[in-house]
N, C-alpha and C positions, 0 to 999 in steps of 0.2 A: 794696421795698414790695409789688410784685406777688407775690413768693414768699410773703411773710407772709400776704397775702390768700388765696392758694391753700391754704396750710397751714391757715388758719382755716376755710376752706370744707370741707376734708377732715375736720377735727375736728368741725365742726358736723354733717356728714352722718353720720359714725360715731356721734356722740353721740345723734343722733335715732334711728338704727337701734336702738341698745341701750336707749334709753328706752322703746321699745315691745316689748322682749323679754319673754318669759315667765319669771317668777321661779321658781326651783327651789332648795329647800333640798337639802342633801346627802342627807338621809333620803328625800326625794321622788325624787331622781335614782336612788338605790340601789334603791328599791322598784319604780320603773318599769322599770329595766333587768332586775331579777329577773323581772319579769312578761313582758317581751317578748324576752328574749335567746333567739335561735334554738338555741344550743347547750344551754341549760337545758331548753327545750321538747323537744328531741330526746332528751335523757337522761331526762326524765320519762317519755317513751313507752317507753324501755327499762326503766324501773322497773315500769311497768304490764305489760310483756311478761314480765319475770322473776316478778312476782307471780302472773300467770296460770299460768306454768309450775310455780311452787311449788304452787299449788292442784291442778294436774294430777298432780303427783307424789304428793300426798296421796291422790289417788283410786286409786292402785295398791293401797291397803290394802282397798278395797271390792270386793265381788263384781262380776263382769261378767255382765250379763243381756242376752240378745238373742233375736232371732227369725231362723230360717233357713228358707228355702223354695226349692223348685226343681221345675220341670216337666220330665219326662223322657219320651222316646220311644225304645223299643228295637226291634230287628228283628222279634222274635216274642214272643208272650206266654210266660211262664214257668209250667210246670206240673209236677206230680208224676205220672208215668205208671207204674202198677203192673199194667198189663194183661198183662204176661208172667206174673205170678203168677196173675192171673185165669184166663188160658188153662191154666195148669198144674193148677188145682184145679177147673175147670169139670167135668171128667169124673167127679169124685167125687160130683157131684150128679145127681139124676134128670134125664132129658131135659126134663121139664116145668119144671125150675127153671133159669132163666137169670139168671146173676149180672149185676149192674149194671156199668157202665163204671168201671174202676179208675183213671181219669184225673181229676185235680183241678187246676184252674188256680189258680196261686198269685199271679201278677202279670200284669196287663194289659200290653199293649205301649205304652199311654199311661197315665202315672200322675203324681200330684202329691204332694209331701211338704212338710210345714211343721212345724217344731219350735220350741218355746221352750227355750232352752239357758241354763244358768247355771254359772259356775265361780268358785271363790274360793281364792286362794293360802293355804296353811297354813304352808308353810316354803319359803323361797327361798334359804337360805344367806346372807342379808343383802343381796340385790340391791335389794329395795324400800327398805330403810332407807338404803342407800348412795345410791339415786336421790333420796330426800327430802333427805338432807344436802347433796347436790350442788345441788339446786334451791334450797334455802334459802341456800346459800353464794352462788349466782348472784344471788339477790335482794339479799343484803347487799352484794355487790360493786356492783350497780347503784345502790343507795342511797348508797354511799360515793362513787361517781362523781358523783351528783347533788349531794351536799354539797360535793365538790371544785369542781364547776362554779360553785356559788353562792359559795364562798369566793373563787374567782378573780375573780368579778365585783366584789367589794369593791376589789381592787387596781386593776382596770381603771377603775372609776368614780371612785375617789379620785384616781387619777393624772390623769385627764382633767378631772374637776370642779375639783380644786384647782389644776391647771395654768391653767384658765380664770380662777380667782380670782386666782392669782399674776399672770397677764398683766394683769388689770384693775388690780391694785394697782401694778404696774410702770408702767403708763400714768399713774397718778396721781402717782407719785414723779417720773417723768421730766417730767411737765407742770409740776410745781412747780419742778423744776430748770431747765427751759427758761424759765419765767417769771422765775426769779431771774437767770439769765444775760442775759435780755433787759433786765431792769431795770438790771443792771450795765452792759450795753452802752449803754443810754440815758444813764445817769449819766456814763459815760466820754466819750460824745460831747459832752455839755454841758461837762464839765471840759476837754476838748481845745479846744472852741470858746472857752472862757474863757482858755485858755493855761496851765492849771495842771498839765497832764500832757503827756507827749510822744506823738507819733503812734503809736509802737510799743505804748504802753499801750492806746490805743484799739483798735488792730488785734488785740491779744491778747483784749480783751473781745469784739470782733466775731467772732473765730474761735471762741471758746468758745460763743457763742450759736448760731452756725451748726452746730457739732457737736451741741449739745444739741437743736436743732430736728430734725436728721437722726435722732438716736437716738429722739426722741419719735415721729416718723413711723414708724420701724421697730417701735416698741413697739405702735403702733396696729395694724399688720399682724399682729404676733404675737398680739395680743388677739383679732383677728378669726379667725385660724386656730385658736386654742384653742377659741373659741366654736363654730366650725363642727364641729370634732371632737367636742365634747360634744353638739352638736345632732344629729349623725349617730348617736352612741351612743344617745341617747334617742329617736331616730326622730321628731323634732319637725320640723314644716314651717316653724316660725318661729324667730327667734333666741332663745337661752336666756340668762338672766341668773342668775349664781350669787349666792346670798344668804348661805350659811354661810361664815364667815370661817376663815382659816388659824389654827392654834393650836399652841402648844408647852406641854408639861407641865413642871413643876418636876422636878428629878431625883428627889426623894423620892416623887413621884407615879408614877414609872415602876417597874413590877414588875421583879423581878430576872431575870437570865439563866436561872437554874435553874428559876424558875417557868415561863417560856416554853418551855424545853426539855421540862419534864415534860408540859405540855399538848400540845406538838407530838408527842411520842412516843405519847401516848394517843389523840390525835384526828386526826392528819393523815390525809387521805383515802387517800393512796397506801399507807400502812401498813395501813389497814383493807381496802383492795383486796387486798393481798398476803396478809393473814390469811384473807380469804375464799377466795383461790386455794389457800391451804394446806389449808383444810378440804375444799375440792373435790378436791384431790389425794389427801388421806387417804381420802376417800370412794371415789375411783376405785380406790385400792389394794384396799380392801375389796370393791368390786364385782368386780374381776378375780379375787380369791381365791374369791369365791362361785361362779364359773363351774365350780369343781371339786366343788361340792356339788350334791346332787340337789334338785329342786324338787317339792314335794308339794302337791296341790291337791284340793279337793272339786269334784264336778261333778254336774249333774242335767239331764235332758231330759224334755220332755213333748210328745207328738204332738198337734198342733193340727188335723190333717186325718186322721181315723181311717179314712175311707172306703177309701183305697188302701193300708191296712196289710196286710202279708202275715201268714200264720200264724206266721212266724218272727220278727216284729218286735213289741216291747212297746209299750204305750201310754206308759209312762214308765220312766225308769231313773235311778238315782243311785249314787254310789260315790266312791271315792278313787283318784286317779291320781298317777303320778310320772314325772318326766323326769330322766335323768342322762346328761350328755354325757361319755362315757368318754375319747374322744380326738378332738381337732380340729386336729391338725397343729401342736401347741405354740403355738397362737394365744393361749390364755389366759395361758400362762407368759410370753410375750413382751410381751403387753399389761400384765401385772403389773409387769414390769421397766420398761416405759416410764412407768407411773404413778409408780413410785419415783423415777425420774430427774426427772420433772416436779416432784415434791415437793422434791428437792434443789435444783433450779433456783430455786424460789421462796425457799428459805432463803438462797441467795446474793444474790438480788435484794433481799431484806429487809435484809440486812446492809449492802448498798451504800446503800439508801435511808435507813437510820438515820444513816449517816455524812453523807450529803448534807443531811439535815434538820438535823442538829447544826451543820453548817457554815453553812447559810442562816440559822438562828435567831441564831447568834452574829454573823453579818455584819450583819443588819438591826438587832439590838439595839445593837451598837456604833455603827452609823450613826445610830440614833435618839439615843443618848447624845451623840454628837458634835454632832448638831443642837442639843441642849439647851445644851451648852457654848458652841457658836458663837453661839447666839441670845443667851444671857446676856452673853457678852463683847461682842457687837456692840451690844447696848442701851446698855452703858456707853460704848462708842466713839461712839455717836450723840450722847450728851450732850456729850462733849468736842469732837466735830466741830462741833456747832452753836455752841458757845462760841468755838471757834477761828475759825470763819467770821465770827462777829460781830466779833471783835477784828481780824481781817485787813481786814474791810470798813471799820471805823473808822480803821484805820491808813492805808488807801488814800485815804479821803476827807480825812484830815489831811495827806496828802502824804508820809507816812513809809513807805508800803508800795507795792507794785507790783500791777498788774492780774494778773500771772501768779501772784502769791502768793494773791490772792483766788480765782482760778480753781482753784488747787490745793486750797485749803481747801474750796471748794464741791464739787469732785470727790471729796474724801475723805468728805464727808458723803453724797454720792450713793452711793458704794460701800458705805458702812456700812449705809445704808437698804436697798439692794438685797441685801446679804448677810443682813440680818435677814429679809427676805422669803424668800430662798432657804433659810435654815435652817428656817423655819416649814414650807415645802413639803417639805423633806427629812424633817422629823419626821413629818409626816402620812403621807407615802408609806411610810416605813419602818415606822410603826405599823400601817398597813393590811396590809403584807406579813407582819409578825409575827402579826397576828390571823388572817390567812389560813392561815399555816403551822400555827397552833395550833387551827384550827377554831373560834375564838371571835369570829367576825365581829360578833356581836351586842354585844360589849363596846366597839365603836367609839364608840357614842353615850355610853357611860359616860366614856371618856377625853375625848371632845369636851365633855361637860358640866363636868367638873372642871378642865379645863385652859384654858378660855377666859379 
């Protein structure tokens, strides 16, 4: 009796805790996790970075305008001294004519220069275009990683959310089972006292109740652990109560394997990442080839501080220039080879990823169909198990059956009910994995609506 009271007290405490828990639908849990998940927030920052770099690459097409200035001090002023010529021609003039000094100062020993400069590429051999393709590919890769992180959240949330729901339902089933075994134990005690059954029959009933009570207490702990894991995932300070129920679709409501494979090959984030890397590798190959081409540009300058200009320096200038790297120690050639090998590496990785995705999709699709078959079979089994238990109980009360037979019938019903819940959980988790692989996580609500 003391043990029963302690068990009842534990049940009361846990029930009180969960009665004050915060209700969460699956959609609420998914949206909250998407909003607070640190990995998603980090990848979002990477998307912002890639977007900024993409805009920076686009700026390579525009002219560059700037201002340059410097103050300089030299050892002596710079001048043009033609006094040797003056001295040579002075005798040709009358004594009364004295020629002026033939020295002109061109540059003071202290001077300041300031210029507005502008340049614009006209032809770069494809360098700018390759840089833009690479930057765009980097942005596409970052977006694909973000989509992948969001897709993975569906699996994480569905696994923990519906595990908590499963644990809650298991507690309910085991409570009913425990109450049934207790009732059977009480009836057996009365029948033993009346002398209608042997002591071994009463002992069988008591043992069954003791085991049921132990399993029920274990299920309470499992429910609390599942709730704590979900609470941690949602970053909640108070207990969380799951509201959305487990579900299983009919076979005809489940899309075909070919449908899921087609979507996975189109949308899976890892393939999109590899496609972006392939574009970046192709752009890198073109960029390395462009190093063998000349770069042509327009330029212009305008002096902003004319006071210190010399007679040999213009106020403004403009023109066309070019640069052509003729030899750089085979650096461009080897970088081009490295870029080609990178492209080949991406091709091999993509082939492997296609095989892995094909295997994963088939695995989860079959697991989902198995869950459907198991659920439908177990539902029929539950009907027979309930009737079988009823008949065994009547036979026991009539004295034509044994307590062991009643316990076996009740255990069969318990197993069928638990298998039904397990099949529902397997279906939901397999479905979320399939939708994550296909990049169609938004379809989860559609299945949830039509399969309840």
